[in-house]
C-alpha positions in Angstrom: -82.7 48.9 -2.3 -82.9 47.3 1.2 -80.9 44.2 0.3 -80.3 41.5 -1.9 -83.5 39.3 -0.5 -85.9 42.1 -1.0 -86.4 45.6 -2.6 -88.1 47.6 -5.0 -87.9 49.2 -8.0 -89.3 52.2 -9.3 -90.3 53.9 -12.9 -91.7 53.0 -16.1 -92.6 49.3 -16.2 -93.3 47.6 -19.4 -95.8 44.6 -19.6 -95.3 42.4 -22.7 -98.2 40.2 -21.4 -100.5 43.2 -21.7 -98.9 45.2 -24.0 -99.1 47.9 -21.3 -96.4 50.2 -20.0 -97.4 52.4 -16.4 -95.6 54.2 -14.0 -95.4 52.1 -10.8 -93.2 49.7 -8.4 -91.5 46.4 -8.7 -91.1 44.7 -5.2 -88.9 41.8 -5.1 -88.4 39.1 -2.6 -86.2 36.1 -2.2 -85.7 36.4 -6.4 -89.4 36.3 -7.5 -91.8 39.2 -8.2 -93.9 39.5 -5.0 -95.5 43.0 -5.8 -96.3 45.3 -8.6 -97.8 48.4 -7.8 -99.7 51.1 -10.3 -98.6 54.5 -9.4 -99.0 57.4 -11.9 -96.7 59.6 -9.3 -93.6 57.6 -9.3 -90.8 60.3 -10.5 -88.0 57.9 -11.4 -86.9 58.8 -14.7 -86.1 54.7 -15.8 -88.1 52.2 -17.4 -88.2 48.4 -16.0 -89.1 45.5 -18.0 -88.0 41.8 -18.5 -84.8 40.6 -19.4 -83.6 40.2 -22.8 -83.0 36.9 -24.7 -80.7 35.6 -27.6 -83.1 32.9 -29.2 -80.3 31.0 -31.0 -76.6 31.2 -30.1 -73.7 29.4 -30.4 -71.8 29.8 -27.0 -68.6 28.3 -28.6 -68.3 31.5 -31.0 -67.9 34.0 -28.3 -64.7 32.0 -27.9 -65.8 32.1 -24.2 -67.0 29.2 -21.9 -70.3 29.7 -20.8 -69.6 31.4 -17.4 -67.5 34.0 -19.0 -70.1 34.5 -21.7 -72.4 35.2 -19.5 -70.3 38.2 -17.4 -70.2 39.3 -20.9 -73.9 39.2 -22.0 -75.3 40.7 -18.9 -74.0 44.2 -19.2 -76.1 44.5 -22.4 -79.5 43.1 -20.8 -79.1 39.8 -22.0 -80.2 37.2 -18.9 -81.0 34.1 -21.2 -79.9 32.3 -24.2 -80.6 29.8 -26.1 -77.7 27.5 -27.0 -76.8 25.1 -29.2 -73.7 23.5 -28.5 -73.3 22.1 -31.3 -69.6 23.1 -31.6 -67.9 21.4 -28.7 -70.1 18.4 -29.4 -68.7 18.1 -32.7 -65.5 18.0 -30.7 -65.9 16.4 -27.6 -69.0 14.5 -27.8 -71.6 14.1 -24.9 -68.8 14.9 -23.0 -68.8 18.3 -24.1 -72.3 19.1 -24.2 -72.3 18.3 -20.3 -68.9 20.4 -19.9 -71.1 23.4 -21.2 -73.9 22.8 -19.0 -71.9 22.6 -15.7 -70.1 25.3 -16.4 -73.0 27.7 -17.2 -74.6 26.6 -13.7 -71.5 27.9 -12.1 -73.0 31.7 -12.8 -77.0 33.1 -12.1 -77.5 33.4 -15.7 -80.5 31.3 -18.1 -78.5 29.2 -20.5 -81.0 26.9 -22.1 -79.1 24.0 -24.1 -80.2 21.7 -27.1 -79.2 18.8 -28.0 -77.2 18.6 -31.3 -78.9 17.1 -34.0 -75.8 16.6 -36.7 -72.8 15.5 -35.0 -71.2 15.4 -37.4 -72.9 17.7 -39.9 -72.3 15.8 -42.9 -70.0 12.3 -43.4 -67.8 14.1 -45.6 -65.6 15.6 -42.9 -63.9 14.5 -40.2 -65.1 15.0 -36.4 -64.5 14.2 -33.0 -67.7 12.3 -32.2 -70.4 11.2 -34.0 -74.2 11.2 -32.0 -76.4 8.2 -32.4 -80.3 8.3 -32.0 -79.0 6.6 -28.8 -77.1 9.7 -27.9 -79.4 12.0 -28.8 -82.2 9.8 -26.4 -79.5 10.4 -23.7 -79.5 14.1 -24.2 -83.1 14.9 -24.8 -84.4 12.7 -21.2 -82.3 14.9 -19.4 -83.6 18.4 -18.0 -81.0 20.5 -18.6 -81.7 19.9 -22.8 -84.6 22.0 -23.9 -84.7 21.2 -27.7 -83.6 19.5 -30.8 -80.9 22.0 -31.8 -80.5 22.8 -35.4 -81.5 20.0 -38.1 -78.9 20.8 -40.7 -79.5 18.1 -42.6 -82.6 19.5 -44.3 -82.0 17.5 -47.8 -82.3 14.6 -45.3 -85.3 16.0 -43.7 -87.3 16.7 -46.9 -86.4 13.6 -48.3 -87.4 11.5 -45.3 -84.4 10.1 -44.3 -85.6 7.5 -41.8 -82.1 8.8 -39.6 -83.1 12.4 -39.6 -87.0 11.8 -38.9 -85.9 9.7 -36.2 -84.4 12.2 -34.7 -87.4 14.2 -34.9 -89.3 11.8 -33.5 -87.1 11.4 -30.3 -87.8 15.3 -29.8 -91.5 14.9 -30.3 -91.4 12.2 -27.6 -89.8 14.2 -24.9 -91.8 17.3 -26.0 -89.3 19.2 -27.3 -89.5 21.5 -29.8 -87.0 21.2 -33.2 -84.6 23.8 -34.1 -84.3 24.5 -38.1 -81.5 25.0 -40.4 -82.4 25.4 -44.0 -80.9 28.3 -46.0 -82.6 29.1 -49.5 -85.4 26.3 -49.1 -88.5 27.2 -50.5 -91.6 26.0 -52.1 -92.5 22.1 -51.7 -89.8 21.7 -49.9 -89.8 24.2 -47.0 -93.7 22.7 -46.7 -91.8 19.2 -46.3 -89.3 20.5 -43.8 -92.2 22.1 -41.6 -94.3 19.5 -41.8 -91.6 17.1 -40.7 -91.9 18.9 -37.1 -89.3 21.6 -37.4 -90.6 24.7 -35.8 -88.1 27.6 -36.3 -85.5 28.7 -39.0 -82.5 31.4 -38.9 -80.8 30.8 -42.0 -83.2 32.9 -43.6 -81.7 35.7 -45.8 -84.6 36.8 -48.3 -87.9 38.4 -46.9 -89.5 35.8 -50.0 -88.0 32.7 -48.2 -89.2 33.7 -44.9 -92.8 34.5 -45.8 -93.1 31.0 -47.1 -91.7 29.4 -43.9 -94.2 31.5 -41.8 -96.8 30.5 -44.1 -95.9 26.7 -43.6 -95.9 27.3 -39.5 -92.6 28.2 -39.0 -91.3 31.2 -36.6 -88.3 33.2 -38.3 -85.0 34.0 -36.2 -84.0 37.3 -37.5 -80.2 36.7 -37.4 -77.6 39.3 -36.5 -74.3 37.7 -35.8 -70.5 38.6 -36.5 -70.7 37.3 -39.7 -73.9 36.1 -41.0 -76.1 39.7 -40.9 -79.6 39.5 -42.1 -81.7 42.0 -40.0 -81.9 44.7 -42.8 -83.2 41.9 -45.2 -85.8 40.4 -42.5 -87.0 43.0 -40.0 -89.9 44.3 -42.2 -91.2 41.0 -41.1 -92.0 43.0 -37.6 -94.8 44.7 -39.8 -97.3 42.0 -40.6 -95.5 38.8 -38.5 -94.1 39.9 -35.6 -95.9 37.1 -33.5 -93.7 34.4 -35.6 -90.2 36.5 -34.9 -87.6 36.0 -32.7 -84.3 37.7 -32.7 -80.6 35.8 -32.7 -77.1 36.3 -33.2 -76.6 32.4 -34.1 -72.5 33.5 -33.7 -71.0 36.4 -31.7 -66.7 36.9 -31.7 -65.8 38.1 -28.3 -65.0 42.1 -29.2 -68.5 42.3 -30.7 -70.2 40.6 -27.6 -67.9 43.3 -25.5 -69.5 46.2 -27.3 -73.1 44.7 -27.8 -75.7 42.1 -28.1 -79.5 41.6 -28.8 -79.9 45.2 -27.2 -78.1 46.5 -30.3 -81.0 44.8 -32.5 -83.7 46.7 -30.4 -82.1 49.9 -30.7 -82.3 49.4 -34.3 -85.6 48.1 -34.9 -87.0 51.0 -32.9 -85.1 53.6 -35.0 -87.0 51.9 -38.1 -90.2 53.1 -36.4 -91.3 50.1 -34.9 -93.4 49.8 -31.7 -91.1 48.7 -28.7 -93.4 46.9 -26.9 -94.2 44.9 -30.4 -90.6 44.5 -30.9 -89.9 43.6 -27.2 -92.6 41.0 -27.5 -90.8 39.5 -30.5 -87.3 39.1 -28.3 -88.4 37.9 -24.9 -92.4 36.8 -25.0 -92.0 34.7 -28.2 -88.8 32.8 -27.4 -90.3 32.1 -23.5 -93.6 30.8 -25.2 -91.8 28.7 -27.9 -89.2 26.9 -26.0 -90.9 26.8 -22.5 -88.4 29.4 -20.6 -88.6 29.6 -17.1 -87.5 33.8 -17.6 -89.6 36.0 -15.8 -92.0 38.4 -18.0 -92.2 40.8 -15.1 -95.4 39.3 -13.6 -96.0 38.8 -10.3 -94.7 35.3 -8.9 -92.4 35.6 -11.9 -88.7 34.9 -11.4 -87.2 38.4 -10.9 -85.4 38.7 -14.4 -85.4 42.1 -15.5 -83.5 45.2 -16.9 -83.7 49.1 -16.2 -83.2 51.0 -19.1 -83.0 54.8 -19.7 -85.7 55.0 -21.8 -87.3 52.5 -24.7 -85.7 54.5 -27.7 -81.9 54.7 -26.4 -82.1 52.0 -24.4 -79.3 52.4 -22.8 -78.9 49.4 -20.3 -78.5 50.9 -16.7 -79.0 47.7 -14.7 -79.4 43.8 -15.1 -81.3 41.5 -12.3 -81.8 37.3 -12.6 -83.7 35.7 -10.3 -83.3 38.8 -8.1 -79.6 39.0 -8.2 -78.1 42.5 -9.9 -75.8 41.2 -12.2 -74.9 44.1 -14.1 -74.6 47.9 -13.5 -73.9 51.3 -15.4 -71.5 49.0 -17.9 -69.7 46.8 -15.3 -70.4 43.1 -15.0 -71.0 42.1 -11.2 -70.6 38.4 -12.1 -67.0 36.6 -10.3 -64.8 34.8 -12.9 -65.1 30.7 -12.9 -61.8 29.4 -12.8 -62.6 26.4 -15.5 -60.4 23.1 -16.7 -59.7 22.8 -20.3 -60.7 19.6 -21.5 -59.6 19.5 -25.6 -59.1 16.6 -28.5 -56.3 17.7 -30.8 -54.1 15.5 -32.3 -53.0 17.2 -35.5 -49.2 17.0 -36.3 -47.2 20.0 -37.9 -46.9 20.3 -42.0 -44.3 21.4 -44.2 -44.7 23.6 -47.4 -44.7 20.4 -49.8 -47.6 19.2 -47.9 -49.6 21.9 -49.3 -48.0 22.2 -52.8 -50.7 22.3 -55.6 -49.5 21.1 -59.3 -50.6 23.2 -62.2 -52.1 20.9 -65.0 -53.1 24.0 -67.2 -56.2 23.9 -66.4 -59.1 26.4 -65.0 -59.5 25.7 -61.2 -62.7 26.3 -59.4 -62.6 29.1 -56.8 -64.8 29.6 -53.7 -66.3 32.8 -53.6 -66.5 34.4 -50.5 -69.4 37.0 -50.0 -69.1 39.5 -46.6 -72.0 39.1 -44.5 -73.2 35.7 -45.5 -72.2 32.2 -44.8 -73.6 30.8 -48.5 -70.7 31.2 -51.0 -70.1 31.3 -54.8 -68.5 29.4 -56.9 -66.0 30.8 -60.0 -63.9 29.3 -62.7 -60.4 31.1 -63.2 -57.3 31.0 -64.4 -54.5 30.1 -61.7 -51.3 31.8 -60.6 -48.4 29.4 -60.9 -44.8 29.7 -59.9 -42.4 26.6 -60.6 -45.4 24.3 -61.6 -47.0 24.6 -58.7 -50.4 26.5 -57.6 -49.8 29.7 -55.6 -52.2 32.5 -54.0 -52.4 35.6 -56.4 -53.0 39.0 -54.2 -53.6 40.7 -57.4 -56.5 38.8 -58.2 -57.7 38.5 -54.5 -57.4 34.3 -54.8 -55.2 33.1 -52.1 -54.4 29.2 -50.9 -56.6 28.0 -48.4 -55.8 24.9 -46.3 -58.0 22.4 -44.4 -56.2 20.4 -41.8 -57.8 17.2 -39.8 -57.0 17.6 -36.2 -58.3 14.9 -34.6 -55.6 12.3 -36.2 -52.2 12.9 -38.6 -53.4 13.6 -42.1 -52.8 15.3 -45.7 -54.2 18.5 -45.7 -56.9 19.5 -48.1 -56.2 22.9 -50.3 -58.2 25.1 -52.5 -58.3 28.3 -53.5 -60.7 31.4 -51.9 -61.6 34.7 -53.8 -62.9 38.2 -51.6 -60.7 38.1 -48.6 -58.4 40.8 -49.1 -55.1 39.7 -47.5 -52.1 41.3 -49.6 -49.6 39.7 -47.2 -49.4 37.4 -44.5 -51.5 34.3 -43.6 -54.2 33.7 -40.7 -55.4 30.4 -39.3 -57.9 28.9 -36.7 -59.1 26.1 -34.6 -62.4 27.2 -35.2 -64.0 25.8 -38.6 -67.6 25.1 -38.6 -68.5 22.2 -37.9 -66.0 20.0 -37.1 -63.5 22.2 -36.2 -60.5 20.7 -38.1 -58.1 23.7 -39.0 -58.6 26.5 -41.2 -56.0 28.6 -42.9 -55.4 31.6 -45.8 -52.7 33.3 -46.5 -50.9 35.5 -49.5 -48.0 32.8 -49.4 -47.2 28.9 -48.7 -44.4 29.8 -46.4 -46.7 31.5 -43.7 -49.9 29.6 -44.2 -47.7 26.6 -42.8 -46.4 28.9 -40.0 -49.8 29.6 -39.2 -51.2 26.5 -39.1 -48.1 25.1 -37.0 -48.6 27.5 -34.8 -52.6 26.6 -34.1 -51.0 23.2 -33.7 -48.4 24.1 -31.4 -50.9 25.9 -29.0 -53.8 22.7 -29.3 -55.7 25.5 -30.6 -56.5 29.1 -31.3 -56.3 31.7 -33.6 -53.2 33.1 -35.0 -52.1 36.0 -37.6 -48.7 35.6 -39.5 -47.4 38.6 -40.5 -43.7 39.0 -42.1 -43.4 35.8 -40.0 -44.2 36.9 -36.5 -46.8 34.9 -34.7 -49.8 36.5 -33.0 -51.7 34.1 -31.3 -55.2 33.3 -29.1 -55.1 30.7 -27.4 -58.3 28.8 -27.1 -57.2 25.6 -24.9 -61.2 24.4 -24.2 -61.7 22.0 -27.2 -59.6 24.4 -29.7 -62.7 26.6 -29.3 -62.4 28.7 -26.4 -60.6 30.5 -23.8 -60.8 30.1 -19.9 -59.3 33.4 -19.4 -61.3 36.8 -18.5 -63.5 37.8 -21.4 -62.5 41.3 -21.7 -58.7 40.0 -22.4 -59.8 37.8 -24.7 -62.0 40.5 -26.8 -59.1 43.0 -26.5 -56.7 40.1 -28.1 -59.1 39.0 -30.7 -59.7 42.4 -31.4 -56.2 43.6 -31.9 -55.9 40.4 -34.3 -58.5 41.6 -36.3 -57.1 45.0 -36.8 -54.2 43.8 -37.9 -55.6 41.6 -40.3 -57.2 44.2 -41.8 -54.0 46.3 -41.8 -52.6 43.3 -43.9 -55.1 44.1 -46.3 -58.2 42.0 -45.6 -61.7 43.6 -46.7 -64.1 41.4 -44.8 -65.9 42.8 -41.7 -65.2 39.7 -39.8 -62.1 37.6 -41.6 -61.6 34.9 -38.9 -65.9 34.5 -38.3 -65.9 34.5 -42.3 -63.1 31.8 -42.5 -64.9 29.8 -39.8 -67.5 29.1 -42.3 -65.8 28.5 -45.4 -65.5 24.9 -44.2 -69.5 24.4 -43.1 -70.5 21.9 -45.9 -73.7 22.1 -45.3 -74.2 25.8 -46.5 -73.7 25.9 -50.5 -72.0 26.6 -52.6 -68.4 25.6 -53.1 -66.5 24.7 -49.1 -63.4 23.0 -48.4 -63.7 20.2 -45.4 -60.4 18.2 -44.5 -61.3 15.4 -47.1 -61.3 17.8 -50.1 -63.3 20.6 -52.1 -67.0 20.3 -51.9 -70.1 21.2 -53.9 -72.8 21.7 -51.7 -75.6 22.1 -54.4 -74.6 18.3 -55.6 -73.4 17.4 -51.9 -70.5 16.0 -53.1 -67.0 16.3 -53.8 -65.7 17.8 -56.6 -62.4 18.6 -58.5 -59.9 21.7 -58.0 -59.8 21.4 -61.7 -62.5 22.2 -64.2 -63.0 20.4 -67.0 -61.5 21.4 -70.8 
């Protein structure tokens, strides 16, 4: 390598545009691919290819600000994300979206942000902001906003709601694609959703559903995140529909991001026998073309966005380059941390045990049934455990009390019960609770549930584990969603909390991540908002108590 402005790399070169692999040399000058030379005599035992793209992710889920997310992601060969700032928008509105954009500009990484379409996701919860069509017009007119983020109000789109159609029309006016979010939607409803102008979906969890949406013209983002994992169910789309497939993580917690990213999905797909060229086209070429990304494809004149790996089977990342700058090498990030402010919106006040008491009426109760690796839930009727006339957690049946507390104003907490968490003692709480990000908590007893919630209130955001009355906290001062500290330190602390929860009995692979979706009303079947228990099928509130 001569200098940062002018250098050459030699080895096997992957040309995704022509679908070829050949030996040769890539010459880089001033951040662009100056020349690519075929030379079968090249001996370097490495492979050069375009950088990787996560086609749908909420950066906030990493609990890191964009600049810090980039520091970790480049180590795994990621050079670009198609990022929905939906989470911070629900807390801070347009100010939050602009914070993500401006912070992302402070590092050499390609963040492509969208305009969040549903803020709040529903009128059945309290959020920190509300987007009108005028707000979306402001965002979509910005050069830094590249698409309309997932249309989560799919019933509104399907039924032709004027408000939802207007959002899509604004995106069409600005020639920007519209992302989808329609879990379980098939048949005539899927056709209507696609014909409205929605172009992608990352929520498919069966092959049948994905194939129907492809038939109606949509592209399918195979999602493998920290909580929702659909890779195994959908990867066989690569057999006949690789040109309609993209790969994404949607949500990735910091410990998982420290370990790997989209590179892991490439390894898994290739290990299943899929052609590496075809897999890489789905990961890189398809999102570049769909979202019109200014990400280099290793062609002469392109930005030098590229990675060097040992080979396409093992796929160990040796180096990552963005606009010609080496940003990672041999497992180490070369990006410097960015000092950043911590905007927030957090006005919740402490609660007491009396605030979360639930009277025993002698009736069965509706219990949220969580599923590991899924965002959907079930609803089951059960006989509750009672103590002194109040309903309490029943660890023997794995039915725990769950609380959601409004973080934007003083309010009474909403209480329900949830099954399949596995916790045998203690409690945990978080200010990350999709999509409005009120405080959500689950625990084996009322005392420690309240202690966990109050620890989050005191910190004005964070994730906390209370075990035998001892508090273990990871503070998230940026909108109650993200840390502005070193990403690897955040990942280490989060891993410690996760391990602690498993030692306390939690059976979920990602307890905090799964808990964060238990207030997400737009995904059925039974969820809890700060306003009460919600039936996602009827899209209305329901009673905790079953009818006799």
